[in-house]
C-alpha positions in Angstrom: 23.1 -12.4 12.1 20.4 -14.1 14.2 17.1 -12.5 14.8 15.2 -13.4 18.0 11.7 -12.3 18.6 8.7 -13.3 20.6 5.0 -13.2 19.6 2.6 -12.7 22.6 -1.1 -13.0 22.2 -3.1 -11.7 25.2 -6.5 -13.3 25.3 -9.0 -13.8 28.1 -9.8 -17.3 26.7 -7.1 -18.3 24.2 -9.0 -21.5 23.2 -12.1 -19.5 22.3 -10.0 -17.0 20.4 -8.3 -19.8 18.5 -11.6 -21.4 17.6 -13.0 -18.0 16.5 -10.1 -17.3 14.2 -10.0 -20.9 12.8 -13.6 -20.5 11.8 -13.3 -16.8 10.7 -10.6 -17.2 8.1 -12.2 -17.2 4.7 -15.7 -16.3 5.8 -17.8 -13.3 4.9 -19.0 -10.6 7.2 -22.4 -12.2 7.9 -20.8 -15.4 8.9 -18.3 -13.6 11.2 -21.2 -11.9 12.9 -22.7 -15.3 13.8 -19.4 -16.3 15.3 -19.4 -13.2 17.6 -17.7 -10.6 15.6 -19.2 -7.1 15.4 -19.1 -4.6 12.5 -17.6 -1.3 13.6 -17.8 0.5 10.3 -17.8 0.0 6.5 -15.2 2.0 4.6 -15.2 3.0 1.0 -12.2 4.9 -0.2 -10.2 5.4 -3.4 -8.1 2.4 -2.6 -11.1 0.0 -2.2 -13.7 -1.0 0.3 -13.4 -3.0 3.5 -15.3 -3.6 6.8 -13.7 -2.9 10.1 -14.8 -5.5 12.7 -14.0 -6.6 16.2 -13.6 -10.2 17.3 -15.4 -11.4 20.4 -12.8 -9.9 22.7 -12.8 -6.5 21.0 -9.7 -6.9 18.9 -10.0 -5.0 15.5 -9.5 -6.6 12.1 -10.5 -5.8 8.5 -12.4 -7.8 5.9 -12.3 -6.9 2.2 
């Protein structure tokens, strides 16, 4: 059985987004903010703690 799928990433400036994510991987919240990310909220729950952020185009992601 062959599986066919397509991944589409919609970005206003794909090169800027690629540069952001290349820098972002492995960095802490303070560094991500200097790259243009914004903290939306900090979450502490029974399962752990994480920070919900948005990238420069408003896409959400979490950092533990």
